[in-house]
N, C-alpha and C positions, 0 to 999 in steps of 0.2 A: 504494500500500500504506500502510495506517495505521501511523504511528510507534508504537513501543513506549511512548515517553515524549515529552511535549512538550519537556521540558528535561532535559539531562544535564549534570552538573557534575563536573569532574575536579579532585580535590584535597580532602582531608579535614581541612584546618586550619580555623581559626575563620572565615575569610572564606568558605570553601566550604560549611561546614555552615550558616552564617548565610544564605548565598544560597539554599540548599536549603529552609531553614525559611521564608524570605520567599516563595519561589516557591510552595511548597505552601499557605501561608496565603492567597496571592492566587488560589488555585484551579487551579494548573497541576499536571499529572501529572509527577512529577520523580523522577530517580534521581541518586545521588551515588556516585562511584567513588573509591576510595583505594587506592594501591599498598601501603603499608607498615602504617599504623595510624592511627587517629583522633588528631589532634594529635601525630603522631609527629615533626614537624619543628619549625619556629619557634614554633608555637602552644603548645608545652610548654616553651619556652626563653626566655620573655620576662621582663620585670621584674615581672610579676604585678600590674600596676597598672591600675586603671580610673580614668582621670584626664583632666582637661581639657587638660593640657599647659601648665603655667605658663610653661615656658621658651620655648614657641612664640610668646609675646607679644613676645619680643625680635626676632623676624623678621616681626612684623606679620601672623601667620597668624590673624587674628581670627575668620574664619568657621570655621576648623578648631577653634579653642578653644571657640567658642560651641556648635558641633555636638557636640563631645566632652563638654562639660559637660551638655548636654541628654541625651545617651546615658548618662552617668554617673547622672543622676537616674532615668532609666527602669530601668536595671539594678539600682539599689539598691531600687527598688520591686518589680520582678518576680522578683528572685532574691536576696532578703535572706540566704538561707543560703549563697550563693556569693559575694556581693559585699558587703564590709563597709567601713564608714567607717574611715578611717585618718588620724590627725593627723600632720602634717609639721612638723619644726622646722628653721629655716634660720639657722644661726649666721653672723653677719657680723663680720668683723675689720677692723682698720685696713688690712690688705693685700688685702681682698676687692675684686674688680673691681666687683661689683654693689653699689652704695652703698645705705645704708638708705632714702634717699628714692626711689631707683629701685624697690626691692622694695616699699615702701609703695604707690607708684603702681601697680606691676604687680598687687599683691594686691587693690587697690581695683578695678581693671579686671576682674580675675578674678572678684571677687565680683559685680560688675555684670553680667558675661556669664552668671554662674550664676543670676541672678535674685534675689539676696539671700535665698537659702534658708538653712536651718540650717547647711548645709555651706559656705556662703559666708563664715561668720564667720572673722575672723583678728585677730591681735593681736601683741604683742611683749613680751618680758621684757628688763629692764635687767640688766646683769651682777650687780648687787646683789640682784636679786629672782629669781634663777634657781630653778626647782623643785629640790628636793633630789635627785630621781631623775636630773636632768641633771647636777648636780654629781658625784653618786656614780658615774656611768658613766665618768668620767675625761676629759671634754671639755676641750680646751685652753682655759684662761681668759685667758692672757696675750694682750693685744691685742684681746680680745673687746669689741665695741661694743654689740651687741644680739642677740637671738634672736627671729626672727619665728616665728609658728605659724599654720598654716592647715590645711584639711581636703581630702582626696581619698579614694580608696577602693582596696581591694586585693582580689584574687581568686586562686584557683588556676586558672591559664589552661587546663590540660588538663581539669580537671573541668568548667569552664565550657563548653569545646568539646563535651565529651561530653553535657552537659545540653542544649545547643542541638541537637545531633544527635538526641537522644532526642525532643525536641519536634518536630523535623522528621519523624521516623518516626511519631510519634503523629498527625501531620497527613497521613500517607500516603506519605511519601518512601520509596523503595526505597534501601537503603544496601548497597553491595557493597564488601567489604574482606576479604582482599586482592584487588584487581582492578587489574591494570596495563593502561593504555591502550597497545596495540600500534600502533594507527593509527586515523585517522578520515578518511573519504572524503566529500566534499561530494556530496550527491545533490539532486534537484530540490526537495524540501521539507525539507531539513535535512542530517543526517549519518548515515552508517553507521559505527558504532564496532566495532572489534575489540578484545576484552578477553581477558586471560589471568587466569583465576581459579584458586582451589584445585581446583575441579572440572573444569578444562580450559578450552579457548578458547571464547569466547562472542561472538555478534554481537548488537548491538541498534541500533535506529534512534531518532533523536530529531529534533525540529523545530528545536531551538536548543541550542547547545553553549556552556557557560561554562567557561573555563579559569581555575581558581583554584589554579594550581600553586605559588604562593608563589615560593621561590627557583628552582623548576624551571619557571617559567612559559614561558620561551622554549624549553626542552627539549620541553614539551608541543606547542608550535607546530611543531616540526620533524617531528612525527608526523601533521600534517594534509596532506591531498592534495585539490586542488592546493596548492602551497606557499603558506603564509600569511606576511604580513609580521610583523616583530617590532619592538618598541621596543628601543633601546639602553639597557642597565641597568648600574647599579653594584650589586654585591653587598656588603653591609656586615656584618661580623662583630660580634656583641654578646656579650661574655663576662661571666659572673657567677660569683661565689664564694659558697659557703655557709660561714660561719665560726662558730666558737665563741670566746668566749662570746656570749650574747645581749646586745647593747649597751643597748637601751632599748625600752620598749613602744611608743614612737612612732617614726615614720620620720625619718631625718635627710637633709637636702638639702644636699649638700656640694659646694663649688666646688673643682675640682682646682687646686692652686697652680701647676701647670706650664702648663696650656692652658685653664683657666677653664671646662672642660666641667662639667656637673652629674653628680655621682655620688650614687646613693641607697644608704643603709644602712638596710635594711628589716627589721622583725621578721618572722621566717618559721619556723614550726614549732619554736619554742623556740630558734631560732638567729638569725643575722643574714645576710640576703641582700645582697650587695654587687655593684653593677653600675650602668651597663653601659659597656663600651667601644664604640667605633664605628670600626672599621678596615676598609680595603678587603680583600676576600676573593676569591680566584681559584680555589679548589679545588672539590671536589664537596661540595655543601651537607650531604649526609648524613654527611660525615666531619668536620664542623666541630668544633673542640676549642679549649679555652683554651690560648693560647700562654704561654710563660714571660714574655714581654714584657708581655702584658696582665695576667697574674697579679701581676707586680711593680708595675705601674702602679696597679692597684686597691689593693693593700696599702700602697703609698706614700701614697696619698690618705688612707687610713684612719689610718695612723700619724701623718700630719701633724696630724690633728685629735684623735687619742687617743695622745699620745706614750708613755704608760705601758702601753699595751695590748700583750699578747702573743697575737695572733690565731692560731687553729688552723684551717686550711682542711680542712673535713671532706667537702666535695663541690664540684663545679664543673660548669658546663655552658655551652655556647655555641650560639647560633642565628644564622641568616643571614637578614637582611631584604633586600628589594629596594627600590631607589630608582631612578626614571628617571634616565638619565645626565644629569649636570649639573656645573656648576663649583662650586668652593668646598668647604668642609669638610662632611662628612656631618651633623655636629651642627647646622648652620645650614640644611639643605635642607628643602623642603616635605615633609610627611608624609601628604598626602591620597592616597587611593586613586585611581589614574589608570586610566580605561577605554580600551581600545584595540580598534577595529574596523577590519579591513582591508576596503576597499570591495569587494574580490573575494569577501569572506566576510561578508556582512551579518548572518548568523545565528551568528556566532562572536564571543564577547565575552571578552577577556582582562583580568584584573585585575592591576594592577601596584602593589605597595606596600600601604598601608593600615595601620590600627591596630587592636589588640585592642579598645579601647574603642568604636570606631566600626563594629564588624562588623554590627550590626543596621541601621544607616543605610545601609551599603554594600549590604546585601541589598535594601533598598527601592529603591535606585538601579538595581540589577540588574533588578528587576521593572519599573521604568519603561522600561528598554531592551527588555525582552521584549514589552511591550505594543505597542511600535512595530511589531514584526514579527508577533506572534501574535494581537494583539487582547486585549481585556479579558475576564477570566473572573470568575465570581462568587466573591468572597472568602469564606473559611470561618473566618478568624481574623485578629486584629490582633496582630502581634508586640510592639507597644508595651504591650499589656496582658496578654498571654499569660504566665502564670507559668512559670518554669523550675524543674524539680525536680532536685535533686541526686541523680542516679542512683547515685553512689558511696556 
């Protein structure tokens, strides 16, 4: 019996819709199913950055940084109404662990990996030559040695996800939401899926199944028959605060004085977005919330750099990201998307981790896996040049 679709994707976050767009552009008949809402999970609860990941240079993740900077350039080109350049300021004090020479070396490498484009430019201010806006925002000047400045980019993560979904639908993808995966049974040429939709239960068949469940990736695998293997994972909670007043039109890259993690204070809708934390999380991802401990931690970092500030928290949100199980602090762990294929399920691909910035590249890697099982189709579009339209 002919399958309804060549590819079925479970999960409507940025990686899921990016995979759907890539599969359709490569010529595959594709459906994507989402239980709650497009970008309802982590993909609407990120730091809203499209960036190379300057801090990943500390852990020698050069290939990830290079790839992310390449994807940043692509997104700035194909989605200029959704992805905007954003300047970052990095104050360095006598007590800062990352010394000026280290930051200068890191920013030079960052620029080199970016290809010395316009956004690769960086520089520094001496305390005596700080811009008036930086002095006016109340930045701590005592002990200040220098302020570096460099460029990355910012987006509305949920709007970007919906724009990629719209592009996928324009390429022929069927999008089902709400549609809960009740179970998937392996059959000779793929999988038979049982879905629960608003209109009742539905069955569909596909030749290849992609699990883009995000923090629910292993839960999705429990619904596969025969049983499919899972990777051990760590769920990491990232908390953000939206505060008033707006601090500065540029972003601030702040080193926590207690554990040397990087905290961003970002301009966001006329306010300031402060985040993120990285703490182990054991609960239901859909119930993730900012804890009092994380709130106090973020506000303490802010007050350290802006001692006269009286911040007002006007909103807050928390998202759960997935990291393959590993040793060491989450802050120092690799952020590449890891693909998992059970030998007993060669047509089932599960995505673990991944970054908002790299969603398009991850989609291309999914297509490369598809081709090994289903063969090559005639491509109908190139996601590196296909413009994204802001449907909102």
